[in-house]
C-alpha positions in Angstrom: 7.1 11.9 -10.4 5.8 10.0 -7.5 2.1 10.1 -7.3 0.2 7.2 -5.9 -3.3 6.9 -6.9 -6.0 4.5 -6.3 -7.8 2.5 -8.8 -11.0 4.5 -8.0 -9.0 7.9 -8.3 -7.7 6.7 -11.9 -11.2 6.0 -12.7 -12.6 9.2 -11.6 -10.1 11.2 -13.3 -10.5 9.4 -16.6 -14.3 10.0 -16.1 -13.8 13.6 -15.5 -11.3 14.3 -18.6 -13.3 11.8 -21.2 -16.7 13.1 -20.5 -18.0 9.4 -20.1 -19.7 7.8 -17.1 -17.5 6.3 -14.1 -18.8 2.7 -15.3 -17.7 3.3 -19.2 -14.2 4.6 -17.4 -14.0 1.7 -15.2 -14.8 -1.0 -17.7 -12.2 0.4 -20.0 -9.3 0.8 -17.3 -10.1 -3.0 -16.5 -9.8 -4.3 -19.8 -6.4 -2.2 -20.3 -5.1 -3.9 -17.2 -6.1 -7.4 -18.5 -4.7 -6.8 -21.7 -1.4 -5.7 -19.9 -1.6 -8.7 -17.7 -2.2 -11.6 -20.6 0.7 -9.9 -22.2 3.1 -10.1 -19.0 1.6 -13.8 -18.8 2.2 -14.7 -22.3 5.7 -13.0 -23.1 6.9 -11.5 -19.6 6.3 -8.2 -21.3 3.5 -5.8 -22.3 4.3 -2.6 -24.6 1.7 0.1 -24.8 2.6 2.9 -27.1 2.2 6.2 -25.2 1.9 4.4 -21.9 4.9 2.4 -21.6 6.7 -0.9 -21.0 5.6 -3.4 -18.3 7.9 -6.4 -17.7 8.3 -9.1 -14.9 11.6 -8.7 -13.2 12.4 -11.4 -10.9 15.3 -10.7 -8.6 17.5 -13.4 -7.1 16.8 -12.3 -3.4 14.8 -9.8 -1.3 15.6 -8.3 1.6 13.2 -8.3 4.7 13.3 -5.6 6.9 11.3 -7.3 9.8 14.0 -9.8 10.4 16.8 -8.3 8.7 17.5 -11.0 6.4 18.0 -11.7 2.8 15.7 -14.2 1.4 17.0 -16.4 -1.7 15.1 -18.0 -4.3 
């Protein structure tokens, strides 16, 4: 599955499927994102049962297409 959704689209879908207002859905989603972010900052990993595992992955280098070069850390 390769679907890209904006934050607003997720809020709209959450509101529609839960029957809650968009404001309540937005607050829920923002709190969820904050909790995941806190876990990532603290431990580098955040697990949400039924949703997935979020990890910080640091690559030793990145490729810059504009310049055709590798950028090393």
